PQR file of N, CA, C, O and H, with PARSE charges and radii, in Angstrom:
ATOM      1  N   UNK A   1     116.036  -8.966  24.222 -0.4000 1.5000
ATOM      2  CA  UNK A   1     115.370  -7.999  23.358 -0.0000 2.0000
ATOM      3  C   UNK A   1     114.202  -7.006  23.718  0.5500 1.7000
ATOM      4  O   UNK A   1     113.196  -7.427  24.290 -0.5500 1.4000
ATOM      5  N   UNK A   2     114.292  -6.208  23.511 -0.4000 1.5000
ATOM      6  CA  UNK A   2     113.359  -5.004  23.871 -0.0000 2.0000
ATOM      7  C   UNK A   2     112.602  -4.591  23.024  0.5500 1.7000
ATOM      8  O   UNK A   2     113.245  -4.849  22.006 -0.5500 1.4000
ATOM      9  H   UNK A   2     115.109  -5.866  23.047  0.4000 1.0000
ATOM     10  N   UNK A   3     111.560  -4.065  22.653 -0.4000 1.5000
ATOM     11  CA  UNK A   3     110.820  -3.240  21.472 -0.0000 2.0000
ATOM     12  C   UNK A   3     111.075  -3.559  20.507  0.5500 1.7000
ATOM     13  O   UNK A   3     110.922  -4.693  20.053 -0.5500 1.4000
ATOM     14  H   UNK A   3     111.038  -3.855  23.480  0.4000 1.0000
ATOM     15  N   UNK A   4     111.602  -2.468  19.883 -0.4000 1.5000
ATOM     16  CA  UNK A   4     112.019  -2.507  18.662 -0.0000 2.0000
ATOM     17  C   UNK A   4     112.479  -4.004  17.891  0.5500 1.7000
ATOM     18  O   UNK A   4     111.902  -4.798  17.147 -0.5500 1.4000
ATOM     19  H   UNK A   4     111.727  -1.547  20.252  0.4000 1.0000
ATOM     20  N   UNK A   5     113.593  -3.928  18.396 -0.4000 1.5000
ATOM     21  CA  UNK A   5     114.405  -5.336  18.439 -0.0000 2.0000
ATOM     22  C   UNK A   5     113.747  -6.262  18.435  0.5500 1.7000
ATOM     23  O   UNK A   5     114.028  -7.039  17.523 -0.5500 1.4000
ATOM     24  H   UNK A   5     114.062  -3.284  19.000  0.4000 1.0000
ATOM     25  N   UNK A   6     112.589  -6.699  19.360 -0.4000 1.5000
ATOM     26  CA  UNK A   6     112.012  -7.745  19.160 -0.0000 2.0000
ATOM     27  C   UNK A   6     111.043  -7.820  17.950  0.5500 1.7000
ATOM     28  O   UNK A   6     110.976  -8.822  17.239 -0.5500 1.4000
ATOM     29  H   UNK A   6     112.361  -6.068  20.102  0.4000 1.0000
ATOM     30  N   UNK A   7     110.284  -6.686  17.753 -0.4000 1.5000
ATOM     31  CA  UNK A   7     109.788  -6.542  16.527 -0.0000 2.0000
ATOM     32  C   UNK A   7     110.120  -6.854  15.191  0.5500 1.7000
ATOM     33  O   UNK A   7     109.620  -7.536  14.297 -0.5500 1.4000
ATOM     34  H   UNK A   7     110.339  -5.871  18.330  0.4000 1.0000
ATOM     35  N   UNK A   8     111.318  -6.000  15.361 -0.4000 1.5000
ATOM     36  CA  UNK A   8     112.668  -6.537  13.946 -0.0000 2.0000
ATOM     37  C   UNK A   8     112.638  -7.768  13.716  0.5500 1.7000
ATOM     38  O   UNK A   8     112.478  -8.178  12.566 -0.5500 1.4000
ATOM     39  H   UNK A   8     111.724  -5.446  16.087  0.4000 1.0000
ATOM     40  N   UNK A   9     112.785  -8.583  14.748 -0.4000 1.5000
ATOM     41  CA  UNK A   9     113.353 -10.049  15.037 -0.0000 2.0000
ATOM     42  C   UNK A   9     112.098 -11.167  14.029  0.5500 1.7000
ATOM     43  O   UNK A   9     112.112 -11.851  13.006 -0.5500 1.4000
ATOM     44  H   UNK A   9     112.915  -8.249  15.682  0.4000 1.0000
ATOM     45  N   UNK A  10     111.063 -10.744  15.194 -0.4000 1.5000
ATOM     46  CA  UNK A  10     109.586 -11.343  14.757 -0.0000 2.0000
ATOM     47  C   UNK A  10     109.266 -11.162  13.073  0.5500 1.7000
ATOM     48  O   UNK A  10     108.908 -12.052  12.301 -0.5500 1.4000
ATOM     49  H   UNK A  10     111.051 -10.188  16.025  0.4000 1.0000
ATOM     50  N   UNK A  11     109.496  -9.812  12.786 -0.4000 1.5000
ATOM     51  CA  UNK A  11     109.306  -9.511  11.274 -0.0000 2.0000
ATOM     52  C   UNK A  11     110.106 -10.449  10.398  0.5500 1.7000
ATOM     53  O   UNK A  11     109.678 -11.117   9.457 -0.5500 1.4000
ATOM     54  H   UNK A  11     109.787  -9.089  13.413  0.4000 1.0000
ATOM     55  N   UNK A  12     111.396 -10.382  10.887 -0.4000 1.5000
ATOM     56  CA  UNK A  12     112.280 -11.436   9.951 -0.0000 2.0000
ATOM     57  C   UNK A  12     111.891 -12.626   9.957  0.5500 1.7000
ATOM     58  O   UNK A  12     111.769 -13.246   8.901 -0.5500 1.4000
ATOM     59  H   UNK A  12     111.744  -9.839  11.651  0.4000 1.0000
ATOM     60  N   UNK A  13     111.598 -13.220  11.261 -0.4000 1.5000
ATOM     61  CA  UNK A  13     111.089 -14.720  11.371 -0.0000 2.0000
ATOM     62  C   UNK A  13     109.612 -14.502  10.206  0.5500 1.7000
ATOM     63  O   UNK A  13     109.563 -15.212   9.201 -0.5500 1.4000
ATOM     64  H   UNK A  13     111.697 -12.717  12.119  0.4000 1.0000
ATOM     65  N   UNK A  14     108.832 -13.782  10.405 -0.4000 1.5000
ATOM     66  CA  UNK A  14     107.768 -13.932   9.675 -0.0000 2.0000
ATOM     67  C   UNK A  14     107.932 -13.656   7.910  0.5500 1.7000
ATOM     68  O   UNK A  14     107.162 -14.110   7.063 -0.5500 1.4000
ATOM     69  H   UNK A  14     108.872 -13.205  11.221  0.4000 1.0000
ATOM     70  N   UNK A  15     108.775 -13.058   7.726 -0.4000 1.5000
ATOM     71  CA  UNK A  15     109.479 -13.152   6.351 -0.0000 2.0000
ATOM     72  C   UNK A  15     109.913 -14.660   5.755  0.5500 1.7000
ATOM     73  O   UNK A  15     109.750 -15.136   4.631 -0.5500 1.4000
ATOM     74  H   UNK A  15     109.400 -12.690   8.413  0.4000 1.0000
ATOM     75  N   UNK A  16     110.345 -15.050   6.596 -0.4000 1.5000
ATOM     76  CA  UNK A  16     111.399 -16.486   6.367 -0.0000 2.0000
ATOM     77  C   UNK A  16     110.134 -17.798   6.672  0.5500 1.7000
ATOM     78  O   UNK A  16     110.225 -18.898   6.125 -0.5500 1.4000
ATOM     79  H   UNK A  16     110.477 -14.663   7.509  0.4000 1.0000
ATOM     80  N   UNK A  17     108.998 -17.433   7.625 -0.4000 1.5000
ATOM     81  CA  UNK A  17     108.092 -18.630   7.532 -0.0000 2.0000
ATOM     82  C   UNK A  17     107.114 -18.231   6.231  0.5500 1.7000
ATOM     83  O   UNK A  17     106.290 -19.091   5.918 -0.5500 1.4000
ATOM     84  H   UNK A  17     108.924 -16.540   8.068  0.4000 1.0000
ATOM     85  N   UNK A  18     107.140 -17.035   5.476 -0.4000 1.5000
ATOM     86  CA  UNK A  18     105.975 -16.984   4.579 -0.0000 2.0000
ATOM     87  C   UNK A  18     106.965 -17.147   2.957  0.5500 1.7000
ATOM     88  O   UNK A  18     106.320 -17.273   1.916 -0.5500 1.4000
ATOM     89  H   UNK A  18     107.808 -16.336   5.730  0.4000 1.0000
ATOM     90  N   UNK A  19     108.240 -17.130   2.913 -0.4000 1.5000
ATOM     91  CA  UNK A  19     109.266 -17.887   2.228 -0.0000 2.0000
ATOM     92  C   UNK A  19     109.175 -19.015   1.868  0.5500 1.7000
ATOM     93  O   UNK A  19     109.008 -19.454   0.730 -0.5500 1.4000
ATOM     94  H   UNK A  19     108.765 -17.027   3.758  0.4000 1.0000
ATOM     95  N   UNK A  20     109.325 -19.742   3.202 -0.4000 1.5000
ATOM     96  CA  UNK A  20     108.769 -21.188   3.438 -0.0000 2.0000
ATOM     97  C   UNK A  20     107.646 -21.687   2.479  0.5500 1.7000
ATOM     98  O   UNK A  20     107.699 -22.455   1.519 -0.5500 1.4000
ATOM     99  H   UNK A  20     109.461 -19.386   4.126  0.4000 1.0000
ATOM    100  N   UNK A  21     106.412 -20.874   3.156 -0.4000 1.5000
ATOM    101  CA  UNK A  21     104.918 -21.066   2.859 -0.0000 2.0000
ATOM    102  C   UNK A  21     104.997 -21.161   0.928  0.5500 1.7000
ATOM    103  O   UNK A  21     104.395 -21.977   0.229 -0.5500 1.4000
ATOM    104  H   UNK A  21     106.369 -20.250   3.936  0.4000 1.0000
ATOM    105  N   UNK A  22     105.781 -20.228   0.533 -0.4000 1.5000
ATOM    106  CA  UNK A  22     105.917 -19.878  -0.800 -0.0000 2.0000
ATOM    107  C   UNK A  22     106.535 -21.065  -1.506  0.5500 1.7000
ATOM    108  O   UNK A  22     106.085 -21.562  -2.538 -0.5500 1.4000
ATOM    109  H   UNK A  22     106.270 -19.565   1.101  0.4000 1.0000
ATOM    110  N   UNK A  23     107.638 -21.480  -0.834 -0.4000 1.5000
ATOM    111  CA  UNK A  23     108.462 -22.729  -1.648 -0.0000 2.0000
ATOM    112  C   UNK A  23     107.670 -23.450  -1.619  0.5500 1.7000
ATOM    113  O   UNK A  23     107.205 -23.601  -2.748 -0.5500 1.4000
ATOM    114  H   UNK A  23     108.004 -21.076   0.005  0.4000 1.0000
ATOM    115  N   UNK A  24     107.085 -24.194  -0.710 -0.4000 1.5000
ATOM    116  CA  UNK A  24     106.058 -25.221  -0.630 -0.0000 2.0000
ATOM    117  C   UNK A  24     105.238 -25.320  -1.671  0.5500 1.7000
ATOM    118  O   UNK A  24     105.349 -26.327  -2.371 -0.5500 1.4000
ATOM    119  H   UNK A  24     107.463 -24.071   0.208  0.4000 1.0000
ATOM    120  N   UNK A  25     104.297 -24.374  -1.993 -0.4000 1.5000
ATOM    121  CA  UNK A  25     103.599 -24.244  -3.004 -0.0000 2.0000
ATOM    122  C   UNK A  25     103.918 -23.999  -4.234  0.5500 1.7000
ATOM    123  O   UNK A  25     103.185 -24.147  -5.212 -0.5500 1.4000
ATOM    124  H   UNK A  25     104.207 -23.556  -1.425  0.4000 1.0000
ATOM    125  N   UNK A  26     105.468 -23.464  -4.210 -0.4000 1.5000
ATOM    126  CA  UNK A  26     105.685 -23.940  -5.667 -0.0000 2.0000
ATOM    127  C   UNK A  26     106.313 -25.461  -6.035  0.5500 1.7000
ATOM    128  O   UNK A  26     106.440 -26.036  -7.116 -0.5500 1.4000
ATOM    129  H   UNK A  26     106.063 -23.344  -3.415  0.4000 1.0000
ATOM    130  N   UNK A  27     106.571 -25.765  -4.980 -0.4000 1.5000
ATOM    131  CA  UNK A  27     107.197 -27.164  -5.118 -0.0000 2.0000
ATOM    132  C   UNK A  27     106.090 -28.416  -5.516  0.5500 1.7000
ATOM    133  O   UNK A  27     106.314 -29.430  -6.177 -0.5500 1.4000
ATOM    134  H   UNK A  27     106.469 -25.298  -4.102  0.4000 1.0000
ATOM    135  N   UNK A  28     104.556 -27.879  -4.737 -0.4000 1.5000
ATOM    136  CA  UNK A  28     103.300 -28.644  -5.075 -0.0000 2.0000
ATOM    137  C   UNK A  28     103.214 -27.975  -6.437  0.5500 1.7000
ATOM    138  O   UNK A  28     102.690 -28.782  -7.204 -0.5500 1.4000
ATOM    139  H   UNK A  28     104.374 -27.056  -4.200  0.4000 1.0000
ATOM    140  N   UNK A  29     103.472 -26.981  -6.982 -0.4000 1.5000
ATOM    141  CA  UNK A  29     103.065 -26.659  -7.933 -0.0000 2.0000
ATOM    142  C   UNK A  29     103.679 -27.498  -9.257  0.5500 1.7000
ATOM    143  O   UNK A  29     102.961 -28.027 -10.105 -0.5500 1.4000
ATOM    144  H   UNK A  29     103.898 -26.325  -6.358  0.4000 1.0000
ATOM    145  N   UNK A  30     104.761 -27.511  -9.263 -0.4000 1.5000
ATOM    146  CA  UNK A  30     105.990 -28.304 -10.166 -0.0000 2.0000
ATOM    147  C   UNK A  30     105.733 -29.878  -9.953  0.5500 1.7000
ATOM    148  O   UNK A  30     106.265 -30.688 -10.713 -0.5500 1.4000
ATOM    149  H   UNK A  30     105.345 -27.082  -8.573  0.4000 1.0000
ATOM    150  N   UNK A  31     104.960 -30.255  -8.973 -0.4000 1.5000
ATOM    151  CA  UNK A  31     104.972 -31.613  -8.719 -0.0000 2.0000
ATOM    152  C   UNK A  31     106.133 -32.551  -8.098  0.5500 1.7000
ATOM    153  O   UNK A  31     106.364 -33.748  -8.263 -0.5500 1.4000
ATOM    154  H   UNK A  31     104.528 -29.598  -8.356  0.4000 1.0000
ATOM    155  N   UNK A  32     106.712 -31.662  -7.400 -0.4000 1.5000
ATOM    156  CA  UNK A  32     108.555 -32.210  -6.966 -0.0000 2.0000
ATOM    157  C   UNK A  32     107.740 -32.660  -5.348  0.5500 1.7000
ATOM    158  O   UNK A  32     107.870 -33.791  -4.880 -0.5500 1.4000
ATOM    159  H   UNK A  32     106.525 -30.689  -7.266  0.4000 1.0000
ATOM    160  N   UNK A  33     107.121 -31.834  -4.825 -0.4000 1.5000
ATOM    161  CA  UNK A  33     106.486 -32.320  -3.787 -0.0000 2.0000
ATOM    162  C   UNK A  33     105.352 -32.645  -3.285  0.5500 1.7000
ATOM    163  O   UNK A  33     104.578 -32.170  -4.116 -0.5500 1.4000
ATOM    164  H   UNK A  33     107.016 -30.915  -5.205  0.4000 1.0000
ATOM    165  N   UNK A  34     104.663 -33.178  -2.415 -0.4000 1.5000
ATOM    166  CA  UNK A  34     103.491 -33.034  -1.459 -0.0000 2.0000
ATOM    167  C   UNK A  34     103.416 -32.586  -0.165  0.5500 1.7000
ATOM    168  O   UNK A  34     103.667 -33.331   0.782 -0.5500 1.4000
ATOM    169  H   UNK A  34     105.292 -33.564  -1.740  0.4000 1.0000
ATOM    170  N   UNK A  35     103.129 -31.561  -0.050 -0.4000 1.5000
ATOM    171  CA  UNK A  35     102.969 -30.926   1.564 -0.0000 2.0000
ATOM    172  C   UNK A  35     101.995 -31.498   2.008  0.5500 1.7000
ATOM    173  O   UNK A  35     100.924 -31.609   1.413 -0.5500 1.4000
ATOM    174  H   UNK A  35     102.925 -30.956  -0.820  0.4000 1.0000
ATOM    175  N   UNK A  36     102.316 -32.031   3.373 -0.4000 1.5000
ATOM    176  CA  UNK A  36     101.005 -32.509   4.150 -0.0000 2.0000
ATOM    177  C   UNK A  36     100.610 -31.404   4.709  0.5500 1.7000
ATOM    178  O   UNK A  36     101.276 -30.452   5.115 -0.5500 1.4000
ATOM    179  H   UNK A  36     103.187 -31.940   3.857  0.4000 1.0000
ATOM    180  N   UNK A  37      99.077 -31.649   4.706 -0.4000 1.5000
ATOM    181  CA  UNK A  37      97.778 -30.798   5.602 -0.0000 2.0000
ATOM    182  C   UNK A  37      98.475 -30.155   6.746  0.5500 1.7000
ATOM    183  O   UNK A  37      98.683 -28.950   6.887 -0.5500 1.4000
ATOM    184  H   UNK A  37      98.536 -32.422   4.376  0.4000 1.0000
ATOM    185  N   UNK A  38      98.876 -31.327   7.708 -0.4000 1.5000
ATOM    186  CA  UNK A  38      99.281 -31.216   8.858 -0.0000 2.0000
ATOM    187  C   UNK A  38     100.631 -29.983   9.060  0.5500 1.7000
ATOM    188  O   UNK A  38     100.737 -29.039   9.843 -0.5500 1.4000
ATOM    189  H   UNK A  38      98.707 -32.306   7.593  0.4000 1.0000
ATOM    190  N   UNK A  39     101.329 -30.379   8.229 -0.4000 1.5000
ATOM    191  CA  UNK A  39     102.536 -29.396   8.213 -0.0000 2.0000
ATOM    192  C   UNK A  39     102.090 -27.811   7.794  0.5500 1.7000
ATOM    193  O   UNK A  39     102.583 -26.769   8.226 -0.5500 1.4000
ATOM    194  H   UNK A  39     101.243 -31.146   7.593  0.4000 1.0000
ATOM    195  N   UNK A  40     101.062 -27.964   6.871 -0.4000 1.5000
ATOM    196  CA  UNK A  40     100.801 -26.557   6.154 -0.0000 2.0000
ATOM    197  C   UNK A  40     100.255 -25.818   7.354  0.5500 1.7000
ATOM    198  O   UNK A  40     100.663 -24.723   7.742 -0.5500 1.4000
ATOM    199  H   UNK A  40     100.661 -28.811   6.520  0.4000 1.0000
ATOM    200  N   UNK A  41      98.988 -26.755   8.069 -0.4000 1.5000
ATOM    201  CA  UNK A  41      98.235 -26.010   9.060 -0.0000 2.0000
ATOM    202  C   UNK A  41      99.517 -25.415  10.112  0.5500 1.7000
ATOM    203  O   UNK A  41      99.513 -24.297  10.627 -0.5500 1.4000
ATOM    204  H   UNK A  41      98.656 -27.644   7.754  0.4000 1.0000
ATOM    205  N   UNK A  42     100.388 -26.260  10.248 -0.4000 1.5000
ATOM    206  CA  UNK A  42     101.640 -25.577  11.500 -0.0000 2.0000
ATOM    207  C   UNK A  42     102.027 -24.732  10.968  0.5500 1.7000
ATOM    208  O   UNK A  42     102.115 -23.700  11.633 -0.5500 1.4000
ATOM    209  H   UNK A  42     100.392 -27.168   9.829  0.4000 1.0000
ATOM    210  N   UNK A  43     102.371 -24.688   9.835 -0.4000 1.5000
ATOM    211  CA  UNK A  43     103.157 -23.107   8.941 -0.0000 2.0000
ATOM    212  C   UNK A  43     102.311 -22.382   9.359  0.5500 1.7000
ATOM    213  O   UNK A  43     102.548 -21.754  10.391 -0.5500 1.4000
ATOM    214  H   UNK A  43     102.300 -25.526   9.294  0.4000 1.0000
ATOM    215  N   UNK A  44     100.906 -22.220   8.617 -0.4000 1.5000
ATOM    216  CA  UNK A  44      99.842 -21.405   8.782 -0.0000 2.0000
ATOM    217  C   UNK A  44      99.585 -20.788  10.720  0.5500 1.7000
ATOM    218  O   UNK A  44      99.039 -19.754  11.102 -0.5500 1.4000
ATOM    219  H   UNK A  44     100.713 -22.730   7.778  0.4000 1.0000
ATOM    220  N   UNK A  45     100.024 -21.552  11.291 -0.4000 1.5000
ATOM    221  CA  UNK A  45      99.583 -21.430  12.722 -0.0000 2.0000
ATOM    222  C   UNK A  45     100.821 -20.555  13.227  0.5500 1.7000
ATOM    223  O   UNK A  45     100.616 -19.684  14.072 -0.5500 1.4000
ATOM    224  H   UNK A  45     100.468 -22.393  10.980  0.4000 1.0000
ATOM    225  N   UNK A  46     102.049 -20.768  12.741 -0.4000 1.5000
ATOM    226  CA  UNK A  46     103.199 -20.207  13.052 -0.0000 2.0000
ATOM    227  C   UNK A  46     103.055 -18.632  12.451  0.5500 1.7000
ATOM    228  O   UNK A  46     103.146 -17.624  13.152 -0.5500 1.4000
ATOM    229  H   UNK A  46     102.215 -21.476  12.054  0.4000 1.0000
ATOM    230  N   UNK A  47     102.828 -18.648  11.099 -0.4000 1.5000
ATOM    231  CA  UNK A  47     102.796 -17.260  10.404 -0.0000 2.0000
ATOM    232  C   UNK A  47     101.619 -16.479  11.173  0.5500 1.7000
ATOM    233  O   UNK A  47     101.733 -15.256  11.241 -0.5500 1.4000
ATOM    234  H   UNK A  47     102.754 -19.467  10.530  0.4000 1.0000
ATOM    235  N   UNK A  48     100.475 -17.105  11.768 -0.4000 1.5000
ATOM    236  CA  UNK A  48      99.532 -16.346  12.466 -0.0000 2.0000
ATOM    237  C   UNK A  48     100.268 -15.812  13.591  0.5500 1.7000
ATOM    238  O   UNK A  48     100.453 -14.606  13.759 -0.5500 1.4000
ATOM    239  H   UNK A  48     100.382 -18.099  11.712  0.4000 1.0000
ATOM    240  N   UNK A  49     100.703 -16.765  14.392 -0.4000 1.5000
ATOM    241  CA  UNK A  49     101.392 -15.932  15.768 -0.0000 2.0000
ATOM    242  C   UNK A  49     102.748 -14.979  15.465  0.5500 1.7000
ATOM    243  O   UNK A  49     103.193 -14.313  16.400 -0.5500 1.4000
ATOM    244  H   UNK A  49     100.553 -17.744  14.255  0.4000 1.0000
ATOM    245  N   UNK A  50     103.224 -14.938  14.498 -0.4000 1.5000
ATOM    246  CA  UNK A  50     103.942 -14.315  14.061 -0.0000 2.0000
ATOM    247  C   UNK A  50     103.730 -12.829  13.951  0.5500 1.7000
ATOM    248  O   UNK A  50     104.372 -11.901  14.443 -0.5500 1.4000
ATOM    249  H   UNK A  50     102.862 -15.479  13.739  0.4000 1.0000
ATOM    250  N   UNK A  51     102.469 -12.844  13.037 -0.4000 1.5000
ATOM    251  CA  UNK A  51     101.882 -11.548  12.514 -0.0000 2.0000
ATOM    252  C   UNK A  51     101.307 -10.924  14.021  0.5500 1.7000
ATOM    253  O   UNK A  51     101.501  -9.758  14.365 -0.5500 1.4000
ATOM    254  H   UNK A  51     101.948 -13.597  12.637  0.4000 1.0000
ATOM    255  N   UNK A  52     100.672 -11.788  14.721 -0.4000 1.5000
ATOM    256  CA  UNK A  52      99.953 -10.900  16.113 -0.0000 2.0000
ATOM    257  C   UNK A  52     101.428 -10.440  16.988  0.5500 1.7000
ATOM    258  O   UNK A  52     101.362  -9.471  17.744 -0.5500 1.4000
ATOM    259  H   UNK A  52     100.515 -12.735  14.442  0.4000 1.0000
ATOM    260  N   UNK A  53     102.412 -11.009  16.868 -0.4000 1.5000
ATOM    261  CA  UNK A  53     103.756 -10.915  17.806 -0.0000 2.0000
ATOM    262  C   UNK A  53     104.142  -9.288  16.968  0.5500 1.7000
ATOM    263  O   UNK A  53     104.671  -8.485  17.737 -0.5500 1.4000
ATOM    264  H   UNK A  53     102.465 -11.797  16.253  0.4000 1.0000
ATOM    265  N   UNK A  54     103.961  -8.865  15.767 -0.4000 1.5000
ATOM    266  CA  UNK A  54     104.654  -7.664  15.012 -0.0000 2.0000
ATOM    267  C   UNK A  54     103.476  -6.086  15.320  0.5500 1.7000
ATOM    268  O   UNK A  54     103.650  -4.886  15.105 -0.5500 1.4000
ATOM    269  H   UNK A  54     103.531  -9.517  15.143  0.4000 1.0000
ATOM    270  N   UNK A  55     102.431  -6.797  15.844 -0.4000 1.5000
ATOM    271  CA  UNK A  55     101.787  -5.621  15.756 -0.0000 2.0000
ATOM    272  C   UNK A  55     101.860  -4.922  17.216  0.5500 1.7000
ATOM    273  O   UNK A  55     101.338  -3.823  17.401 -0.5500 1.4000
ATOM    274  H   UNK A  55     102.290  -7.771  16.019  0.4000 1.0000
TER
END
């Protein structure tokens, strides 16, 4: 992948990671799941990396 395609794929991955984060928030708010702090930190790190890759 080069240039535009790589950026588009990273944007897609970023959207998916943010969607997972939102689903975790909803699951916690409904009391259906407890999201581990380490998992949340790892997801935040992935999102941060993808943000930097899309610039």
